[in-house]
VOGU-3710 file (C-alpha; in Angstrom, 3 decimals, decimal comma):
1> xxxxxxxxxx> 95,999/74,822/104,780  96,638/74,885/108,519  95,145/72,222/110,758  94,235/74,767/113,399  91,215/74,710/115,717  88,151/76,886/115,433  88,859/80,456/116,615  88,353/80,952/120,309  86,499/84,160/119,469  83,756/82,415/117,492
11> xxxxxxxxxx> 81,263/85,270/117,890  81,801/88,124/115,471  81,773/91,535/117,128  79,064/93,804/115,721  78,024/97,414/116,041  74,522/98,382/114,909  73,682/101,742/113,341  70,069/102,932/113,107  70,474/106,113/111,048  73,011/108,198/109,168
21> xxxxxxxxxx> 73,514/110,401/112,220  74,020/107,369/114,450  76,577/105,957/112,043  78,460/109,261/111,992  78,688/109,113/115,786  79,994/105,532/115,669  82,501/106,300/112,895  83,688/109,398/114,735  84,392/107,369/117,856  86,245/104,660/115,904
31> xxxxxxxxxx> 88,366/107,313/114,199  89,101/109,025/117,515  90,138/105,727/119,112  92,447/104,946/116,212  90,486/101,853/115,179  90,208/102,837/111,516  93,938/103,593/111,449  94,664/100,181/112,962  92,522/98,456/110,333  94,143/100,361/107,469
41> xxxxxxxxxx> 97,607/99,434/108,698  96,665/95,753/108,944  95,135/95,741/105,472  98,100/97,562/103,955  100,476/95,063/105,568  98,722/92,239/103,709  99,431/93,722/100,279  102,363/92,042/98,580  102,805/94,248/95,521  101,396/91,496/93,304
51> xxxxxxxxxx> 97,986/91,693/91,644  97,087/88,279/93,071  97,950/87,021/96,547  96,470/85,133/99,513  95,497/86,022/103,071  95,156/83,319/105,697  92,053/83,254/107,885  89,198/81,199/109,225  86,361/80,422/106,800  83,013/80,213/108,555
61> xxxxxxxxxx> 81,371/78,330/105,682  83,923/75,520/105,529  84,775/75,637/109,263  88,524/75,613/108,733  91,508/77,861/108,272  92,317/78,522/104,651  94,159/80,881/102,316  91,698/83,444/100,961  92,600/84,474/97,428  92,692/88,161/96,504
71> xxxxxxxxxx> 92,794/89,666/93,036  93,215/93,409/92,665  90,814/95,311/90,426  92,614/96,705/87,341  92,635/100,512/87,112  90,190/102,222/84,768  92,814/104,814/83,830  96,527/104,257/83,062  97,518/106,795/85,712  95,642/104,955/88,462
81> xxxxxxxxxx> 96,791/102,053/90,637  95,009/98,687/90,993  92,288/98,785/93,637  91,616/96,298/96,436  87,924/95,372/96,551  87,969/93,494/99,859  84,169/93,014/99,823  84,019/90,924/96,656  87,332/89,132/96,973  89,073/87,186/99,778
91> xxxxxxxxxx> 87,671/84,048/98,189  87,561/80,777/100,085  88,010/77,797/97,741  87,546/80,264/94,846  83,781/80,529/95,451  82,931/82,127/98,808  83,757/85,848/98,884  84,157/88,033/101,948  80,541/89,209/101,575  79,155/85,682/101,136
101> xxxxxxxxxx> 81,007/84,226/104,101  80,044/87,064/106,415  76,379/87,010/105,383  75,938/83,417/106,518  78,070/83,948/109,610  75,856/86,837/110,707  72,652/85,112/109,621  73,306/82,234/111,993  74,803/84,367/114,751  72,091/87,036/114,922
111> xxxxxxxxxx> 68,921/85,215/113,778  69,549/81,710/115,139  67,595/79,872/112,428  66,170/76,436/113,204  66,710/73,500/110,878  63,080/73,450/109,722  62,575/77,216/109,297  61,176/78,389/105,969  63,840/80,418/104,150  63,653/82,187/100,810
121> xxxxxxxxxx> 66,877/83,347/99,191  66,684/85,359/95,977  69,359/83,359/94,210  69,650/79,772/93,039  72,697/79,517/90,778  75,005/80,616/93,564  77,118/78,943/96,259  75,102/80,403/99,146  71,941/78,616/98,068  73,709/75,262/98,025
131> xxxxxxxxxx> 75,221/75,897/101,463  71,876/76,927/102,956  69,946/74,045/101,403  72,315/71,511/102,930  71,726/72,959/106,407  68,088/74,095/106,210  65,857/71,753/104,247  63,013/74,241/103,804  65,153/76,675/101,838  63,732/77,901/98,515
141> xxxxxxxxxx> 65,942/79,632/95,969  65,035/81,359/92,722  66,325/83,502/89,877  64,682/86,377/88,053  64,154/85,001/84,529  62,343/87,907/82,899  59,155/89,991/82,963  57,066/87,568/80,882  57,184/84,609/83,276  54,661/83,846/85,991
151> xxxxxxxxxx> 56,112/84,153/89,521  56,633/80,717/91,007  56,904/79,002/87,631  59,693/76,533/86,870  61,537/76,673/83,563  62,731/73,737/81,463  65,999/73,638/83,410  64,260/73,332/86,760  64,931/76,941/87,757  62,227/78,676/89,784
161> xxxxxxxxxx> 61,315/82,194/88,651  60,564/84,870/91,259  60,691/88,638/91,295  61,275/90,420/94,589  58,675/92,969/93,484  55,945/90,321/92,927  56,605/87,153/94,920  54,387/84,091/94,487  54,467/83,069/98,158  51,395/83,404/100,416
171> xxxxxxxxxx> 51,190/86,036/103,129  53,182/85,202/106,291  54,705/82,053/104,805  58,446/82,669/105,329  60,498/82,941/108,490  63,422/84,541/106,688  63,942/86,347/103,394  67,564/86,656/102,312  68,678/88,872/99,448  72,285/89,645/98,633
181> xxxxxxxxxx> 72,986/92,438/96,165  69,653/92,156/94,326  67,545/95,192/95,292  69,700/97,577/93,292  68,540/95,849/90,105  64,867/96,805/90,526  63,632/100,218/89,510  60,820/99,937/92,062  62,808/98,453/94,932  60,241/99,769/97,437
191> xxxxxxxxxx> 57,705/97,325/95,993  60,278/94,624/96,715  60,550/95,688/100,354  56,762/95,618/100,700  56,625/92,137/99,147  59,246/90,867/101,572  57,239/92,262/104,485  54,088/90,620/103,119  55,498/87,096/102,845  57,330/87,149/106,178
201> xxxxxxxxxx> 55,747/85,648/109,263  55,293/87,846/112,299  58,645/87,718/114,036  60,432/86,878/110,774  63,332/88,858/109,380  64,664/90,345/106,161  68,414/89,996/105,790  70,159/91,744/102,897  73,180/93,388/101,373  73,206/96,093/98,708
211> xxxxxxxxxx> 75,807/98,373/97,105  75,970/100,984/99,835  77,396/104,479/100,252  78,042/104,907/103,964  78,785/108,592/103,354  75,375/109,335/101,809  72,193/110,057/103,736  70,124/109,582/100,562  69,940/106,806/98,017  71,799/107,561/94,803
221> xxxxxxxxxx> 69,656/107,012/91,704  71,782/105,848/88,784  68,947/105,008/86,377  65,159/104,966/86,310  62,358/103,643/84,157  60,232/106,066/82,171  56,477/105,538/81,829  56,970/103,978/78,391  59,349/101,370/79,847  62,561/102,856/78,464
231> xxxxxxxxxx> 65,523/103,550/80,747  66,783/107,018/81,634  70,408/106,983/82,788  71,240/109,682/85,322  74,775/108,371/85,811  76,989/106,200/83,591  75,376/102,795/83,122  76,645/100,193/85,572  76,076/96,471/85,079  76,737/93,716/87,608
241> xxxxxxxxxx> 77,524/90,080/86,923  74,543/87,756/86,558  74,479/83,923/86,431  71,603/84,004/83,897  72,414/86,906/81,545  75,824/87,340/79,945  75,272/91,075/79,581  74,739/91,418/83,339  72,072/93,343/85,260  71,641/97,097/85,235
251> xxxxxxxxxx> 72,241/98,780/88,587  69,540/101,387/89,310  70,763/102,434/92,779  73,644/102,794/95,130  71,873/102,938/98,463  72,394/105,357/101,323  71,000/105,524/104,844  67,590/106,404/103,416  67,215/102,639/102,947  66,438/102,255/106,661
261> xxxxxxxxxx> 63,527/104,703/106,312  62,327/102,763/103,268  62,273/99,585/105,340  60,207/101,238/108,052  57,750/102,562/105,467  57,406/99,039/104,029  56,194/97,718/107,386  59,387/96,578/109,087  60,381/97,335/112,652  63,835/98,032/114,003
271> xxxxxxxxxx> 65,738/98,186/110,686  69,462/98,421/111,303  72,856/98,184/109,723  75,304/95,711/111,242  78,877/96,989/111,007  81,696/94,469/111,268  85,395/93,938/110,586  87,604/90,956/111,415  91,154/90,075/110,469  90,695/86,548/111,848
281> xxxxxxxxxx> 87,690/85,758/109,664  88,927/87,717/106,651  86,172/90,365/106,769  88,270/93,323/105,675  87,562/96,726/104,156  87,158/99,642/106,630  83,938/98,014/107,830  81,441/95,830/106,027  77,711/96,492/106,327  74,742/94,114/106,327
291> xxxxx> 71,095/95,119/106,839  68,438/93,443/108,936  64,795/94,336/109,571  62,131/92,412/111,495  58,427/91,889/110,788
//
């Protein structure tokens, strides 16, 4: 680890997109200026030919330079090559991924939370909750423990149960709601957006990440619930890792730019996608995208 000072460029450069058409304009300009080519060349230069390697950079969460660890994703077919999933790798201290580090970096940079602000994050058994709780004492974290539990209840292990589609919090009780790769696991994610708008104070903000298709104007429905509660799969079933369930959580959606319209319909103003990329901070992968909407 290098004993180097904090980067002189401590503010992460952002570009905000407000619609699919707006994003296409931004992407077209970046392509024309050669920015995407520059990023690809930098990322390709970091590959070593090994399936596991490190990339040095500055970790916002630990406030120091470190070697981010990268593990390539094995190919699904013998004829394919291993894939670099920059978003979910580039781990700092084997726990903080690219996505995790950037989410807190942007949360503090764009929303300027105060130490006593009320914050709800829809995860508890995760490193981000621990990091937030140490810095913001009024942080509440939870896990979704199943449909039979009462929202707000605490299980025998001290874990709070909440569902984003039926939160237990009073109206206008939270300054910030943070959700990172959770909305895709709810068949009725629009109910979750409405619940977030309900519990946020006026002037509060929703801050989230989701599996996102930047090339798609519409959300992509992978699965949906029938009226009898059974699941209809429209695409091959996809499950994501879950700290509670070994089998993982079913992914109902890969979101497209329609998500911004869904946020507006739920009662949010000025929903936007923050686009960012940084070699210095280890935020690689064409561009990463994080969503914000205000109450």
